C-alpha positions in Angstrom: -10.3 21.2 10.4 -7.9 19.4 8.4 -7.0 16.9 11.0 -10.9 16.1 10.9 -10.5 16.0 7.2 -7.7 13.4 7.4 -9.5 11.3 9.8 -12.6 10.8 7.7 -10.0 10.1 4.4 -8.5 7.7 7.0 -11.3 6.1 7.9 -13.2 5.6 4.2 -9.6 4.4 3.1 -9.6 1.4 5.5 -13.2 0.9 5.2 -12.6 0.6 1.0 -9.5 -1.8 1.5 -11.8 -3.9 3.6 -14.4 -3.9 0.9 -12.1 -4.5 -1.6 -11.2 -8.1 -0.1 -14.2 -8.9 0.1 -16.4 -7.5 -2.6 -16.1 -6.9 -6.5 -15.0 -3.6 -7.1 -18.3 -3.0 -9.2 -20.3 -3.4 -6.2 -22.7 -0.2 -5.1 -21.5 -0.2 -2.0 -17.7 -0.1 -3.2 -18.2 2.6 -5.8 -20.2 4.7 -3.3 -17.1 4.6 -0.8 -14.8 5.2 -3.7 -16.7 8.2 -4.7 -16.8 9.5 -0.9 -13.0 9.2 -0.7 -12.4 11.0 -3.8 -14.7 13.7 -2.9 -12.8 14.3 0.5 -9.0 14.0 -0.9 -10.1 16.5 -3.7 -11.4 18.6 -0.7 -7.7 18.1 1.0 -5.7 19.2 -2.2 -7.8 22.2 -2.7 -7.4 23.2 1.1 -3.6 22.2 1.3 -3.4 24.1 -2.0 -4.5 27.2 -1.2 -2.3 27.4 2.3 0.8 26.5 -0.3 -0.3 29.5 -1.9 -1.0 31.6 0.8 2.6 31.1 2.3 4.9 32.4 -0.6 
């Protein structure tokens, strides 16, 4: 699951970077992709935090 999530994060990160070169930062599609990326990054953070706590 973690690898799949990282792959989705990378795809959105690349897409956002590409949009950032060609569109204004307030463009609806840029904002939407940014929000999707934020959600995935937050999800990844929760997963890795739980794993770190489980280790101890």
